[in-house]
C-alpha positions as CSV (number, residue, x, y, z in Angstrom):
1,M,0.0,0.0,0.0
2,N,2.8,2.4,0.9
3,R,5.4,1.1,-1.5
4,E,7.2,4.0,-3.3
5,R,5.2,5.5,-6.1
6,P,6.3,7.4,-9.2
7,F,4.7,10.8,-9.9
8,P,5.0,13.1,-12.9
9,N,6.7,16.5,-13.0
10,W,3.7,18.6,-12.2
11,E,4.8,21.6,-14.2
12,N,5.5,19.5,-17.2
13,L,2.1,17.8,-16.9
14,Y,0.1,21.1,-16.8
15,Q,2.1,22.4,-19.7
16,E,1.5,19.4,-21.8
17,Q,-2.0,18.1,-20.9
18,S,-5.4,19.7,-20.9
19,V,-6.8,19.8,-17.4
20,E,-10.1,18.6,-18.5
21,T,-8.5,15.2,-19.4
22,M,-6.8,14.7,-16.1
23,P,-8.2,11.9,-13.8
24,W,-8.9,14.3,-10.9
25,F,-10.6,17.0,-12.9
26,N,-14.1,17.7,-11.4
27,P,-15.8,20.9,-12.6
28,A,-18.2,21.0,-9.6
29,L,-17.6,21.6,-5.9
30,D,-16.5,18.3,-4.4
31,A,-19.7,16.7,-3.1
32,D,-18.1,15.6,0.2
33,L,-16.7,19.1,0.9
34,E,-20.0,20.7,0.1
35,K,-21.8,18.5,2.5
36,A,-19.3,19.2,5.3
37,L,-19.4,22.9,4.8
38,N,-23.2,22.8,5.1
39,Q,-23.2,20.5,8.1
40,L,-20.7,22.8,9.9
41,N,-22.6,25.9,8.8
42,L,-19.3,27.4,7.3
43,S,-20.1,30.4,5.1
44,G,-18.3,33.5,4.3
45,K,-15.1,32.2,5.7
46,T,-11.6,32.2,4.5
47,G,-10.4,29.0,2.7
48,L,-7.1,27.7,1.4
49,D,-7.2,25.2,-1.6
50,I,-4.0,23.2,-1.3
51,G,-2.8,21.8,-4.7
52,T,-5.6,23.6,-6.6
53,G,-4.5,22.1,-10.0
54,P,-7.4,22.8,-12.4
55,G,-8.7,25.5,-10.0
56,T,-12.3,24.2,-10.1
57,Q,-12.6,23.8,-6.3
58,A,-11.3,27.3,-5.6
59,I,-13.7,28.8,-8.2
60,A,-16.6,26.9,-6.8
61,L,-15.8,28.1,-3.3
62,A,-15.4,31.6,-4.4
63,E,-18.8,31.4,-6.2
64,R,-20.3,30.5,-2.9
65,G,-19.0,33.5,-1.2
66,F,-15.7,32.2,0.4
67,E,-12.6,34.3,0.4
68,V,-10.2,31.8,-1.3
69,T,-6.4,31.5,-1.6
70,A,-5.5,28.7,-4.1
71,V,-2.0,27.4,-4.3
72,D,-0.2,24.9,-6.6
73,L,3.4,23.7,-7.2
74,S,2.8,24.3,-10.9
75,A,3.0,27.9,-12.1
76,T,1.2,26.8,-15.3
77,A,-1.6,25.3,-13.4
78,I,-2.1,28.6,-11.5
79,E,-2.0,30.7,-14.7
80,N,-4.5,28.4,-16.5
81,A,-6.8,28.5,-13.5
82,K,-6.7,32.3,-13.3
83,T,-8.0,32.6,-16.9
84,K,-11.0,30.4,-15.9
85,A,-11.8,32.4,-12.8
86,K,-13.1,35.4,-14.7
87,D,-13.9,38.2,-12.2
88,L,-13.8,36.2,-9.0
89,N,-11.6,37.5,-6.3
90,I,-9.3,34.5,-5.7
91,N,-5.7,34.8,-4.4
92,W,-3.8,32.5,-6.8
93,Q,-0.2,31.7,-5.8
94,Q,2.4,29.3,-7.1
95,D,3.6,27.7,-3.9
96,D,5.3,24.5,-2.6
97,I,3.1,23.7,0.5
98,L,6.1,21.9,2.2
99,N,8.1,25.1,1.9
100,T,5.2,27.5,1.8
101,K,5.5,31.3,1.5
102,L,2.1,31.8,2.9
103,E,2.1,33.7,6.2
104,R,-1.6,34.2,7.0
105,Q,-4.1,31.8,8.6
106,F,-7.4,30.5,7.2
107,D,-10.7,29.3,8.7
108,F,-10.3,26.1,6.7
109,A,-8.0,24.3,4.3
110,F,-9.1,21.8,1.6
111,D,-6.7,19.3,0.1
112,R,-8.2,17.2,-2.7
113,G,-5.2,15.3,-3.8
114,C,-2.0,16.9,-2.6
115,F,-1.2,15.0,0.6
116,H,-1.6,11.6,-0.9
117,V,1.4,12.2,-3.3
118,F,3.8,12.8,-0.5
119,A,6.3,10.0,0.5
120,P,6.1,8.8,4.2
121,E,9.1,10.9,5.3
122,Q,7.4,14.1,4.1
123,R,4.0,13.6,5.8
124,Q,4.8,15.0,9.3
125,N,6.3,18.1,7.7
126,Y,3.0,18.5,5.8
127,V,0.9,18.2,9.0
128,S,3.0,20.8,10.8
129,V,2.9,23.3,7.9
130,V,-0.9,23.0,7.4
131,N,-1.6,23.2,11.1
132,K,0.2,26.6,11.2
133,L,-1.9,27.8,8.2
134,I,-5.2,27.2,10.1
135,V,-6.8,29.3,12.8
136,P,-7.5,27.7,16.2
137,E,-10.7,25.6,15.9
138,G,-10.4,25.9,12.1
139,Y,-10.8,22.8,9.9
140,L,-8.8,20.7,7.5
141,F,-10.8,18.8,4.9
142,L,-8.7,16.1,3.3
143,K,-9.6,13.8,0.5
144,C,-7.1,11.0,-0.3
145,F,-7.0,7.6,-1.9
146,S,-8.4,4.8,0.2
147,Y,-6.7,1.5,0.9
148,K,-9.7,-0.1,-0.9
149,E,-8.5,1.3,-4.2
150,T,-7.1,-1.6,-6.1
151,R,-5.6,0.1,-9.3
152,E,-1.9,-0.2,-9.6
153,A,-1.3,3.3,-10.7
154,G,-1.9,6.5,-8.7
155,P,-1.1,7.9,-5.3
156,Y,-0.5,6.4,-1.9
157,R,-3.5,4.8,-0.2
158,F,-4.5,5.1,3.4
159,T,-6.6,3.3,6.0
160,P,-8.6,5.5,8.5
161,Q,-6.3,4.3,11.2
162,E,-3.2,5.5,9.2
163,I,-4.8,9.0,8.8
164,E,-5.4,9.1,12.5
165,E,-1.8,8.1,13.3
166,I,-0.4,10.7,11.0
167,F,-2.6,13.7,12.0
168,H,-3.7,13.0,15.7
169,N,-0.9,15.0,17.3
170,Q,-1.9,18.3,15.7
171,F,-5.6,17.8,14.7
172,K,-8.7,16.4,16.3
173,I,-10.2,13.8,14.0
174,I,-13.9,14.5,13.6
175,D,-14.9,12.1,10.9
176,I,-13.4,9.8,8.3
177,Q,-15.8,8.7,5.6
178,E,-15.4,6.1,2.8
179,T,-16.2,7.9,-0.5
180,V,-15.0,8.1,-4.1
181,Y,-12.7,10.5,-5.9
182,Q,-14.9,12.2,-8.5
183,G,-13.2,12.9,-11.8
184,T,-12.8,11.8,-15.4
185,L,-12.2,8.0,-14.9
186,E,-15.2,5.8,-15.8
187,I,-15.0,4.1,-12.4
188,F,-14.2,6.6,-9.6
189,P,-11.3,5.6,-7.4
190,Q,-12.1,4.7,-3.8
191,A,-11.2,7.5,-1.4
192,L,-11.4,8.8,2.2
193,F,-12.8,12.1,3.1
194,C,-11.5,13.3,6.4
195,I,-12.8,16.1,8.6
196,M,-10.2,17.4,11.2
197,Q,-10.1,20.3,13.5
198,K,-7.2,22.3,14.9
199,P,-7.5,22.5,18.7
């Protein structure tokens, strides 16, 4: 499950491939995130979209009235997403989340596919960095591949227990749900949607 996995050069990928063909492309707001935001009654808050990629989640959040900052390792991904955002007030930034230049805090952060590409030795750094970017009692919404996903290719997979082990020192685990990763694949990959709160 956690054998070393190969990943593309993200900048080259976004230069060479249309985002609409990427497996994780989803034009709508992630259904699990939308449900969580409604259940927690979060509206008009500040949000950070980590690894924004196509930018669709940042755009959908901004359209719902959130003040959004969206970051991605790929400068091309950011530039392409900007052109689709029209007149929406989104703070787009090329940024490496593990060595982030961000200095402010957010009411919540959403990660729909960034964490699960990090190798085991990078994960605690990720947890510490993201913790610092969230206000006290703020939320981290994390979607990652589930251990139930059987395809060979793709990111690292996790059990709910592994998510708890990785994050519990800096976040309160509120809920971990079995779900799917909506995108362009004919059969959606198995995923976990995790709701965590910073103490």
